[in-house]
C-alpha positions in Angstrom: 0.0 0.0 0.0 1.5 3.4 -1.0 2.1 5.8 1.8 0.7 9.3 1.1 0.9 12.7 2.7 -2.8 13.8 2.6 -2.1 17.5 2.0 0.6 17.5 -0.7 0.7 13.9 -2.0 4.3 13.7 -0.5 5.7 15.9 -3.3 7.7 18.1 -0.8 9.0 15.5 1.6 12.8 14.9 1.8 12.5 11.8 4.0 9.3 10.0 2.9 10.6 7.9 0.1 8.9 4.7 1.3 10.6 1.4 2.3 11.7 0.5 -1.2 12.9 4.1 -1.9 15.1 4.0 1.1 16.4 0.5 0.1 17.5 2.1 -3.2 19.3 4.9 -1.3 21.1 2.6 1.1 22.2 0.3 -1.7 23.6 3.3 -3.6 25.2 4.6 -0.4 27.1 1.3 0.1 28.2 1.3 -3.6 29.5 4.8 -3.2 31.3 3.7 0.0 33.0 0.9 -2.0 33.8 3.2 -4.9 35.4 5.9 -2.7 37.3 3.3 -0.7 38.5 1.1 -3.5 39.2 3.8 -6.1 40.1 6.8 -4.0 40.5 6.9 -0.2 42.0 3.4 0.0 45.0 4.7 -2.0 46.2 6.4 1.3 46.9 2.8 2.4 47.4 0.7 -0.7 49.7 3.1 -2.6 52.4 3.2 0.1 52.1 -0.5 0.8 52.3 -1.5 -2.9 55.0 1.0 -3.7 57.2 -0.6 -1.0 56.3 -4.0 -2.3 57.3 -3.2 -5.9 60.2 -0.9 -4.9 58.8 2.2 -6.7 57.8 5.7 -5.7 54.3 6.2 -4.3 53.7 8.7 -7.1 54.2 5.9 -9.7 51.4 3.9 -8.2 49.2 7.0 -8.4 50.1 7.5 -12.1 49.1 3.9 -12.7 45.8 4.6 -11.0 45.3 7.4 -13.5 46.0 5.0 -16.3 43.4 2.6 -14.8 41.0 5.5 -14.7 41.4 6.2 -18.4 41.1 2.4 -19.1 38.0 2.5 -17.0 36.4 4.7 -19.6 36.2 1.7 -21.9 34.1 0.0 -19.2 31.9 3.1 -18.9 31.1 3.1 -22.6 30.4 -0.7 -22.6 28.5 -0.8 -19.3 26.4 2.2 -20.3 25.0 0.2 -23.2 24.7 -3.0 -21.2 22.8 -1.1 -18.5 20.2 0.1 -21.0 19.6 -3.5 -22.2 19.5 -5.5 -18.9 18.6 -2.7 -16.4 20.4 -1.2 -13.4 19.6 -3.9 -10.9 21.5 -6.7 -12.7 24.2 -4.2 -13.8 24.9 -2.9 -10.3 24.7 -6.4 -8.7 27.1 -8.1 -11.1 29.6 -5.2 -11.3 29.8 -4.9 -7.5 30.7 -8.6 -7.3 33.3 -8.1 -10.1 34.8 -5.2 -8.2 35.3 -7.2 -5.0 37.1 -10.0 -6.9 39.2 -7.5 -8.8 40.2 -5.5 -5.7 41.5 -8.7 -4.1 43.6 -9.3 -7.2 44.9 -5.7 -7.1 46.3 -6.2 -3.6 47.8 -9.5 -4.6 49.4 -8.3 -7.8 52.9 -9.7 -8.5 54.0 -6.8 -10.8 52.9 -3.4 -12.0 51.3 -4.7 -15.2 49.0 -7.0 -13.2 48.3 -4.1 -10.8 47.3 -1.7 -13.6 45.1 -4.3 -15.3 43.3 -5.3 -12.1 42.9 -1.7 -11.0 41.3 -0.9 -14.3 38.7 -3.6 -13.6 38.2 -2.2 -10.1 37.7 1.4 -11.3 35.6 0.5 -14.3 33.3 -1.9 -12.4 32.7 -0.1 -9.1 32.4 3.4 -10.7 30.0 2.0 -13.3 28.0 0.3 -10.5 27.7 3.4 -8.4 27.4 6.1 -11.0 25.8 4.5 -14.1 23.6 1.8 -12.5 23.1 3.6 -9.2 22.4 6.9 -11.0 19.8 5.2 -13.1 18.1 3.8 -10.0 18.0 7.1 -8.2 16.7 8.9 -11.3 13.9 6.4 -11.9 12.9 6.1 -8.2 13.3 9.7 -7.0 13.7 12.0 -10.1 12.6 15.4 -8.8 14.4 15.2 -5.4 17.7 13.9 -6.9 19.7 16.5 -5.1 18.9 15.6 -1.5 18.7 11.9 -2.4 22.2 12.0 -3.9 23.2 13.8 -0.7 22.1 10.7 1.2 23.7 8.3 -1.2 27.0 10.1 -1.4 27.4 10.0 2.4 29.0 6.7 1.5 32.0 8.5 0.1 32.5 10.2 3.4 32.0 7.0 5.4 34.8 5.5 3.2 37.2 8.1 4.7 35.9 7.6 8.2 35.6 3.8 8.2 37.3 2.3 5.1 40.7 3.9 5.5 41.2 3.2 9.3 39.8 -0.4 8.9 42.0 -1.1 5.8 45.0 0.4 7.6 44.4 -1.8 10.6 43.9 -4.9 8.5 47.0 -4.3 6.4 49.1 -3.5 9.5 48.1 -6.9 11.1 47.8 -9.2 8.1 49.6 -7.5 5.2 48.2 -6.0 2.0 47.5 -9.4 0.4 45.4 -10.9 3.2 44.1 -7.8 4.8 41.9 -6.9 1.8 39.9 -10.2 2.0 37.1 -8.9 4.3 36.5 -5.9 2.0 36.4 -8.1 -1.1 33.8 -10.4 0.6 31.7 -7.4 1.6 31.6 -6.2 -2.0 30.6 -9.6 -3.3 27.9 -9.9 -0.7 26.5 -6.5 -1.5 26.2 -7.4 -5.1 24.3 -10.6 -4.4 21.9 -8.8 -2.1 21.3 -6.1 -4.7 20.4 -8.8 -7.3 17.9 -10.2 -4.8 16.2 -7.1 -3.4 16.6 -4.2 -5.8 14.1 -3.4 -8.6 14.7 -1.1 -11.6 11.8 1.3 -11.1 9.0 2.1 -8.6 6.3 0.9 -11.0 7.6 -2.7 -10.6 6.6 -2.3 -6.9 3.3 -0.6 -7.6 4.6 2.8 -6.6 5.1 6.2 -8.2 8.4 8.1 -8.7 9.3 10.2 -5.6 6.7 8.0 -3.7 4.1 10.7 -4.6 0.3 10.1 -4.7 -1.4 9.1 -7.9 -3.0 12.5 -8.2 0.3 14.4 -8.0 1.9 11.9 -10.4 -0.8 12.4 -13.0 -0.9 16.2 -12.8 2.7 17.2 -12.2 4.8 14.5 -14.0 5.4 13.7 -17.7 3.4 10.5 -18.1 3.2 10.2 -21.9 5.0 7.3 -23.7 7.9 8.5 -25.9 7.8 5.3 -28.0 11.2 4.0 -26.8 13.2 3.8 -23.6 15.9 6.2 -24.8 13.7 9.3 -24.6 14.3 10.1 -28.2 18.1 10.4 -27.7 20.8 8.8 -29.9 24.5 8.9 -29.3 25.1 11.2 -32.2 22.4 13.6 -31.0 23.8 13.7 -27.5 27.3 14.3 -28.8 26.0 17.3 -30.8 24.2 18.7 -27.7 26.3 21.3 -25.8 24.7 20.4 -22.5 26.2 16.8 -22.8 29.7 18.2 -22.8 29.1 21.0 -20.3 27.4 18.6 -17.8 30.1 16.0 -18.2 33.1 18.3 -18.0 31.9 20.5 -15.1 31.0 17.5 -12.9 34.2 15.8 -13.9 36.2 18.8 -12.9 34.7 18.9 -9.4 35.6 15.2 -9.1 39.2 15.9 -10.1 39.4 18.1 -7.0 37.7 15.6 -4.7 39.5 12.5 -5.9 42.9 14.2 -5.8 42.3 15.4 -2.2 40.9 12.3 -0.6 43.4 9.9 -2.3 46.3 11.7 -0.6 44.6 13.3 2.5 46.6 11.3 5.1 49.9 12.2 3.4 48.9 15.8 3.0 48.1 16.1 6.7 51.4 14.6 7.7 53.2 17.2 5.4 51.4 19.9 7.4 53.1 18.6 10.6 50.6 16.1 12.0 51.6 12.6 13.1 50.3 9.6 11.3 47.7 9.0 14.1 46.6 12.6 14.0 46.4 12.6 10.2 44.1 9.5 10.3 42.0 11.2 13.0 41.7 14.3 10.8 40.5 12.1 7.9 37.8 10.8 10.2 36.8 14.3 11.3 36.7 15.4 7.6 34.5 12.5 6.8 32.1 13.2 9.6 31.8 16.8 8.4 31.3 15.5 4.9 28.2 13.5 6.1 26.6 16.9 6.9 28.0 18.4 3.7 26.4 15.7 1.5 23.0 16.4 2.9 23.2 20.2 3.0 24.5 20.4 -0.5 21.8 18.1 -1.6 19.1 20.1 0.1 20.5 23.4 -1.3 20.5 21.7 -4.7 16.8 21.0 -4.5 16.0 24.4 -3.0 17.8 26.8 -5.4 18.5 24.5 -8.4 21.5 22.5 -9.3 23.2 25.1 -11.5 23.2 27.8 -8.8 24.2 25.3 -6.2 27.2 24.2 -8.2 28.4 27.7 -8.8 28.2 28.6 -5.1 29.9 25.2 -4.3 32.8 26.0 -6.7 33.6 29.3 -5.0 33.5 27.5 -1.6 35.8 24.7 -2.8 38.2 27.3 -4.3 38.5 29.1 -0.9 38.9 25.8 1.0 41.7 24.5 -1.2 43.5 27.9 -1.2 43.3 28.1 2.6 45.0 24.7 2.9 47.7 25.7 0.4 48.7 28.7 2.5 49.9 26.3 5.2 49.1 28.9 7.8 47.9 27.0 10.9 44.6 28.8 11.6 43.7 28.7 7.9 44.6 25.0 7.7 42.1 24.2 10.4 39.4 26.3 8.6 40.2 24.4 5.4 39.7 21.1 7.1 36.1 22.0 7.8 35.6 23.6 4.4 37.1 20.6 2.6 35.0 18.2 4.6 31.9 20.0 3.5 33.1 20.1 -0.1 34.1 16.4 -0.3 30.7 15.6 1.1 28.9 17.4 -1.7 30.9 17.1 -4.9 29.8 13.6 -5.9 26.1 14.7 -5.6 26.4 16.6 -8.9 27.5 13.7 -11.1 23.9 12.5 -11.1 21.9 15.5 -10.0 23.1 17.8 -12.8 22.5 15.2 -15.5 19.0 14.5 -14.1 18.3 18.3 -13.7 19.1 19.0 -17.3 17.9 15.9 -19.1 15.3 14.4 -16.7 14.5 10.7 -16.1 13.2 9.9 -19.6 16.0 8.2 -21.4 18.4 8.8 -18.5 20.2 5.5 -19.1 20.9 6.5 -22.7 22.0 10.0 -21.7 24.2 8.8 -18.9 25.8 6.2 -21.2 27.3 9.1 -23.1 27.8 11.6 -20.3 29.4 9.4 -17.7 32.3 8.2 -19.8 33.2 11.8 -20.5 32.9 12.5 -16.7 35.1 9.6 -16.0 37.8 10.7 -18.5 37.9 14.1 -16.9 37.9 12.9 -13.3 40.7 10.3 -14.0 43.1 13.2 -14.4 43.1 13.6 -10.6 45.6 10.8 -10.1 47.7 12.2 -12.9 47.8 15.6 -11.2 48.8 14.0 -7.9 51.3 11.7 -9.4 53.1 14.3 -11.5 53.2 16.9 -8.8 54.4 14.3 -6.2 57.2 13.1 -8.4 58.3 16.6 -9.6 58.3 18.2 -6.1 59.5 15.2 -4.2 56.0 14.5 -2.7 55.0 18.1 -1.8 51.2 18.3 -2.3 50.9 22.0 -1.6 51.1 22.8 -5.3 48.5 20.2 -6.0 46.0 22.2 -3.9 46.8 25.4 -5.7 46.1 23.7 -9.1 42.9 22.2 -7.7 41.7 25.6 -6.5 42.1 27.0 -10.0 40.3 24.0 -11.4 37.4 24.6 -9.0 37.1 28.2 -10.0 37.2 27.3 -13.7 34.4 24.9 -13.1 32.1 27.8 -12.2 32.8 29.3 -15.6 31.9 26.1 -17.4 28.7 25.7 -15.4 27.6 29.2 -16.2 26.9 28.1 -19.8 24.6 25.2 -18.8 20.9 25.6 -19.7 19.3 23.9 -16.7 16.1 21.9 -17.2 16.4 22.2 -20.9 15.3 18.6 -21.7 13.7 17.8 -18.3 10.1 16.7 -19.3 8.9 16.3 -15.7 10.1 19.9 -14.9 8.5 21.3 -18.0 5.3 19.4 -17.3 5.1 20.8 -13.8 5.6 24.3 -15.2 2.9 23.8 -17.8 5.3 24.1 -20.7 
């Protein structure tokens, strides 16, 4: 039986998504947790451990991660098409299982070639699961509140810093990199299996409406006409010729450069600022906890003022946060810890929310099959920035933060050219257009 708010049909609630809606959110949150841990935050532990094992600089491992990120683009293109054919439930479940197996192989690599190949599978599978399949699930289930919902879901990225890094660090310290990774690999496989069993592709399959709204609200304020196909009228060629495709992909990818570059070396950066290893790990936990709030607040602001305006304000905030850290002035460093925590918490929200805001839920899987590979190509440059700066400066990440601050400000310029809601049929229907 569908739960309803008698006064508004539940169209304004930011918590009443129903049991099955929350199941989608939690499933996506856990996939984001694994994505952030395996592909980003975990590098704080795995990069030093594997660089010691292979006898290379830590920056070399980070450069290989960048190569894996570029290779992952091939996954994104292929998975985007597969996701359209088999649906996000099967896509997410199977890819999460593959990610768990591949991550075990990464940490048991015998040489750099094996590491790069296996890391490519990790990045390609877990990012596709979280962003392509997870994004499709969120867009179909909760399309008009995608900002706050992605705020809930991307809390998983912060929990990765708060939980994943300390746990992996403890496991590696006690059992070594090869054995210590086993519990994480098992968790990923188990999550994939549970997703295959309990997740469904859309609310209609559960007898529900998008956003868990009443039948009356759905019929009067949503686009309910059939478009004749599941692609919403989009083709790859048409999307590639549409400027919003490139603007959405590049802008969200640029914010991800900043976040991935920061979280993948946050422990090392804190130690460079004079903190002990224990203090540096504690700061990561604090940043992650702040990020939990940041994810939700950015998501709420996204829904209240619109994704485009929210991203522009966010870009200025991120610029100031990164610049404050780069000054290495103690009071400003502490301010930057708070500001970066809020930023990390919100940046991943936009990868799905901006795409949904501009293009809507009709044909989202088709749209995202083109947008996300471009996003992935842009965001994969994060490890390249870290690796090059680390090797050139002898590991000094201060200059990385200056570069990232500039990237954040440039992102605001790119976003300014986005025409928000341009193809969003639900938004246009609600406005009577």
